[in-house]
Each structure stands twice: as structure tokens, then as C-alpha cells.
N, C-alpha and C positions, 0 to 999 in steps of 0.2 A: 319656800312657799308657805304662807300662813295657812294653818289648818283650822277649819271650823269645827267647833264642838257643839253638838246639840244637847241642850239640857232640858229635861222633861218637866221640871216644875220651877217656880220662882225660888229665889234664894230665901233661906230661913230667916226669920226675924231675929233681931238681936236679943240675946238672953244671957243671964248670968250663968246658966248651966252650960258646961262644955258640950259641944256638938260631937256626937259619936260618928266617926268615919270608919266603916268596916271595909276591910280590904280582903277579898276572897281570891285565892289562886293557888299556884304551885310554887316552885322554888324562886321564881322571879319576884313573887310577893313575899315569901318567907324572908328573902334577903340575907341568907346565910351562905357560908362557903364562898364560892367564886361568883355568886350573884350579887350585883349592886343592890344595896339596901335603900330603896327609894322611900320606904316608910320612915326610916331613920333620918334621911335627908329632909323629908317634910317636917318631922318633929323638931328638927334643929332650927327651922326658920321662925323668927319671932312673929311673923304674920299669922302663924298657925297655932298660936297659944290658946285660941278658943276651941281648938279641936282635940278630941280624945281619939287617937288612932288605935284601932283594934286589928291585929294581924291574924288573919285566918288563912295564911298560906302554908302549905305542906309540900315539901319537895317530892317530885315524881307524880303528883296528882294529875289525873285527866279530868275532863269536864264532868264525867260521871261521879268521880270521888268528891269533887267540889259540891255537886248537887246533894250528895249524902250528908254533907256537913252544913247544909243550909240552915237547919234548925238552930245551930249555934249562932249563926249570923243574925237570924231573926230575933233570937233571945237577947241579943245585945242592944236591941231597940235603937238601931242606927238611924241617923237623919240623912246620911249619905252612904252609898255603897259603890265601891269600885271592884269590878270583876275582871281579872286578867288571868285567863287560863286557856290552854289549847296547844301549846308547843309540844307537850308530850303526846297529845292526840296525833299531831302531825308526824312526830318521830315514829310512833307506833304504826302509822300508815305507810311510812317510807321504808322502815327497817324491820325485817322479819324477826330478828333477834330481840329488838326492843319490844316488839309486840308480844313475843313469848314471855319476856321478863315482866312486863306490866300485867299480863294476864294472871301470872302467879303472885307477884308481889303486891298488886293492888286489888286482887280478888275481883277481877272484872267478870260480870255475868254475861257479857256479849263481846263479839269481835269488834275491836276498834275500827270505826269507819267514818266517812264523812257524814253519812246520814245519822248515825248514832250521836256524833258530836252535835249536829244540828238539834236533835231532840233534847239533848241534855242542856245545851245553852238556852234553848227556848224555854225549858222548864225552869231553869234558874231565873231567867228574866221575868217570866210570868209570875212565879211565886213571890219574888221580891216585890213586884208591883202590887200583887193582890194581898200579901200578908204583912207588908210594912207600909209606912207613910214616907219612906225614904226617897230622896233623889238618887236614882240608880244610873250607872254608866258602865257600858261594856267596852273593854279595850281590844282593839285589833292586835294582831301578833307581829312582833318585830321579826325581821328576817333572821334565819339561821344561816350562818355563813355570810361572806361579804363579796360574793361574785354574782351580781344580779343577771348577767347575761352568759353565765357559764355554759361551756360545752360538756362539762363533766356531768355524767348522767345523774349521780346522786344529788349534786347541788342543784341541777336543773329541776329535778323532781321536787326537791324541797322548796325551791322558789315558787313553783306552780301550786303546791299544796298550801303553803303559807298564804298565798294570795287568795286561794279558794276558801280556806277556812276564815280568813279575815273578812271576805265578802259575806259569808254567812253571818258573822258577828254583826256586821254593819246592817244587813237586811233585817235581822231580828231586832236590833235597837230601833230601827225605823218603824217596824211593824208594831212594836210594843210602845212606841212613842217615849222612849227613854234616852238617856245620854249615850253618846258614842265618842270614844277617845281614840284618835287615829294614830296609834303608835306605829303601825306598819308603814303607813304613808310617810310619816315624818322621818323615821329612821332610814327607810329605803331611799328617800330623796337625798339624804346626807351621804349614804353609801354610794349612790350612783355618781356623785360628784368625784369620787375617788375610789373606784372599786378595789377590793383587796383579795384575800385568799378565798379559795373555794373550800367548802366543807365536803370533803370527798368520801367520807364514810363515818359510821358511828362505831366507836370502840369504847368499851367500858374502862379499860385500863388508863387511858389518858384522863378520863373524867375523874377517876378516883385519885390519880396522881395530882391533879390540880386541886382537888379538895384537901389532900394531904398538905400541899404547899400553903394553903390558906389557914387551915385549922391547926396544923402542927408547927409548920415553919413560920407562921404569922405573916405571910406575904399578903399584900392587898390584891384585890381583883385586877387592878391596873398593872401591878407588877407581874402577875400571872399572864395578863394580856401581852405584855412586852416580851416575855419569855416565849410565848406561843406565836407571836407575830400577827395579832389581831388589833384592829383599830377601835372597833365599837363593842367587841365582845371580849370576854376573858378566855373563853374556850371554844368559841364558835357558836355556842348555844346561849349562854348567859351573858347579859350586858355588863360591861365595865362602866366606869364613871362617865365616859364620853357618850355612850349610848344611853346609860341610865339617867343622865341629867336631861336628855331630850324627853324621855318618858316622864320623869318627875315633873318637869315644867308643864307638860300637857295635863297631867293629873291635877297639878296645882290649879290650872285654869278651871277645871271642872269643880273642884271643891270650893273655890272662891265664889 
């Protein structure tokens, strides 16, 4: 199904200066380790030679952390901004041990929750709109795991939370009259055609093992995906090239 993307302002006029595209988010934006590098893919496309992509992604970030780094994004004087963050907020909501880990490692001043996520995304969107002249777009969240109708409690809760958090993102984009990139809807539609594995629990050891496979053993996210039995993810959380290209093409539509 073709997805509609709402763009808040007309396309920029042609200029000899390269257009700064700032990408704010967590590991899916950083594009390192087992996460597909969508920014690298966009840079390689000849049609994007007029763009100067700035990567403001940091692994493990929640929406709160992305909000704290907003001054760096604003200082880059972007003409377009893509915001893709929230998967870690969802994981912290679903897994008590993830919540504890992020509270310490990310110095969170509050308990991760749906309401706190809404406040942080709303603040990001509003500040970008008020403090820049950029065209801004918020990305909804790709599924975690590949069983959209799972009876497994952990996967079922993830499915519900990802949908709820994505709905918040969409509502904020509509309220602020900015762009919305439907990553959740597009990737979920592909997964529903051929459902796969359930994400049954969060464990740190497999995550670190897969990072070791990529960073030390030089395996690609797709090779890790094959070892783990995922079709759209490398590890159930991060997208491989199959899922990543869906996201990249939607983001391409926005920056065009």
C-alpha cells in the first residue's frame, strides 16, 4: 500500500549551497553495529549530491536524550530534519531490566513512560519548528520482532506499545503541522504478508554477541540476520537491509 507523507513546507529553492539534512535519533539513525546505515545509503545515491547529511544519532538514546542534544541539531542550520527515536522508550516500557539499565546509563531524570515520551517528542517537534526554518518530519517506529499477531506475551506487548507510541508521533506531527514518515505502517504491512519470529524477551548477551559479530568479525547486518533467523531485522530490534531500505525510501521521499 502506498504511504502518504505529509510535508510541512514547500521544497527549498535551488541553490549552489548544499542543503543540510539533520538526522536525529538513536542507533537506527547512528547506523553502526547491527543497525542498517540508512544515512550511508542516502549519501551513496547520486540524486542526493545536493544534500549534506549530518548524523545526530547515538545508540541507546531515548526521546529525552535526543531532546537534550537538540541545540547541536539547531546549530547545524538544517533545511531538513528527520527525527527517528522511540524504540528504546518502548523497550524501557516493556522490560524492567532495560528500564533500570537506561535509568543509569542514560542518566534519566524520570521514569520512562508513554506520557514522558509524548512530552519529549512534542518538545522536539515544537522547538525545531520555532527555532529553525527547516522542513521537519517525525518517523513512526518500525515493529520490534516479526510476529504481528503473536500470542507470546512479550511480543504482544511490544506490538501494542509500538503502535501506541507511533500513534503519538503521528498525532504530534499533525498537531504541529510538520512531516510524518510512516515507517511503522510500511514495514508492518510487509511483515504481515509473511509473519516471522516473535521477539520473546530482551537479553543483553545476544545483543552484545551480534555487535561483536559486526564490529570484530566484520559480518554485515544481513549476515547477522540470517544467523538469527530474521527477515527484516538483524536482531529483532535493528533493521537489516530489507527493512532498512523500506525506511530509506520513505525518508528519501521526504527529503526530495
